[in-house]
N, C-alpha and C positions, 0 to 999 in steps of 0.2 A: 460464573453466576450468578440465581435465580432472585429474580423482582424481589422475594422476601428478605432474602437475603445480603441486597445490596442494602435494605432498609434498614435492616437493619443494624447493617453495618456502619451507615448511615446518623443512627442518631447516640449509638455509641461515640462516634466522634462526635459529634453535636455536643454532645453533655461535656464527653471529656474537656473540646473547646471552655466550658464556665467553670471549670474549676481551676483558673487561673483565678478566677477573678473569683471566688471563692464565693459565688450565686448560691443564696437556696438554693433555691424548686434544683438549679443542675447540677448541686451536690446530689442530696437527695435524691433526684429518680436516679445517680448514679451511684452513687451505694447498692440503691437496692436491686437494682440489677447485677450487680458483682454479686447481690446474696440472690442473686434468685440462679445466679452459675455455681455455685458454690457445690461442687458434688457431694452427693446425699444419694443414697438409696433411693427407692421408688417409693418405696410408701413413708416416706415423711414431705408431713407439707412442704411445697414454700408461697409463704402466707411471711415476708414481712418488713413493716411500714417502720420506716425511716425520720424522728423528727433530727433539726443538724441545725448547727446555731453556732456564726461566725464566733462567740465570744468563746474564748478559748477551747477553741475550735474542735469542740464538742457534739457527736451524736449522738446520739440515741434512738435502741431499736429495739421492736418493739414483735418479735418471731414466735409463731405456730409451730409447737414441738408432739412429736410422736399419740398419738392414745397409749396407755402405758397396757393394752395388754397386745402393746405390743413385744411383749415378752413372753412364750407357750408362758402357760402355768403350770404344765408336764417336763420334767426334765429329764425322762429316762424313761424307755418302757426292759420290758427284765419278761425272756419268756419262759413259764412256767414247764419247763418237759415233762413232771408227771402230770402233769394234771391238763394240756397243753395251750394256755393262756398269759395268755399278753397282761403284768400286770405292770402299771404305773408307778413313777415314782414321785409326786408336785413338790414346787420347788418352795421351799423354807419363805415365810415373807421377808425374810432379813437377804437370799439370796432374790428376793422376785423387784427386793429394792434394791440390792448393788445392782446389778447387769443391765435393771432401769437408772440412776441414777447416773452409771456409766458413756448409757446412750448418752443420754441428752447434756451433759458434759464432751462429749464429740464433741457434739454440732454445736454447742457451743462455744467447743477451744474453734474448730472451722467457722468459724461469720469474724470467730475473734482473728486471724487470720490472717484473713482473705481481705479486707476495710486495712484494717492499718497497711498492708502491700500492697492493697488497691491505688491508698490516696496517699502517700505521703505527708501532707500537712495538715493531716488528722491528727490527731492531742492526742483525742481521751474518748471514752468510746460504755456507756454504761447499755444492759442489755436486761432483758425483764425476756424469759418463756414460760409462756400460755400451752396450759391444754383445756379441751376444750374434756367436758368430763358430766356423771350424773353425779351429785353431791345423791348420797344411796341415809341421809338422811334426812333430806326430804324429800329429791326425789325433781329437785332439779337441776335447771343445765345451769354450769358458770363456769368461769373460764378465769380459777385458777393460776398466780404466778408459779411455778413448780423452779426457781433459780435466776436471782438476783443477783449482778455482782459487777461493781465498774471497774474497770481499766484503762491505768496511760499509756502511748507506748513506749513511756522511761523502762513501765514494769514489765511490755508488754517485749519488747527487747533484749531483758535480762531473762529473758524465757527460754528454753531449748525445747521444744515440740515434740524431738523426737526424742525428747528421756523421763518428759514428764507421761510418771503414771498414770494410774485411771484410780490408786486410795489418793495420790496429792496432788488431785485437779483442784477440788474442795477446799484445800485446807491452802496454796493459794491462793482460793480466794478473801477466804475468810481470812486470809494476811494482810488482807487489800482492802478491808471492814468490806468484803463483802458483802450482804445479806442472802445465804441459798435456804430456801426454804421448801417443802415438798410438796405439795396438795395446795395450794397454799397458808403453811402453817401446822396447821393443829394433826396431831398424832392422829387423832380419830376418824379425820375425813377422811385421809390416805387409807389408814385398813378398812374403814368404811371400803372404798373404792377400789382395794384388793379383795378382799373375802368376799364383791360382785364379783371382778373379772374368775378367781377359783370359781368360783360355784356356775361358771360356764354363762351365767350372764356380761351379754355387752356394756361399761358401766360408760360406756365411752370411747367420744367418737368423734375424725379427724374433721368432720365438716357438722357444721356451724348446727 
């Protein structure tokens, strides 16, 4: 075993040792480590902050989402035999939005699952997923919240994640009084970002 792996394992054990006492810093560090190890594609940012409160066994999680241009604007290409050219078919706004929402939803579900499974004492979790983006209306970089929801352990345990479909995810959160927004809420902001991506201009970035 390498020194790096040994040190990493020692850190995990140290954090776990602090869980029974529900030490705030230990719980926060442990949960952040859990999120860092959640299996995600390489192009998904691994930036998450956790604030833990022993009162009500609650964790508030703020995490970074991939930029909207993670969804290709081109749906497919068609070869035209008579001219020898490739014609591209762009995704509609509705399809683009649906695919990005699906990505966001799946990331949030993975984080929710991993936190509740990793810490049996955790009872409530609030999530806020943000993305770095340029507001086309102002040209300014912003960090809008794309998805925000709260779930308790009882609600989590009532879900069969294997049978949760993409279409049913957001209604589930709404039924638990979750506030779900896209690009911070204003529809015109989302449409502006969408148009910028469609026009081939990078409208968002995973960097700061």
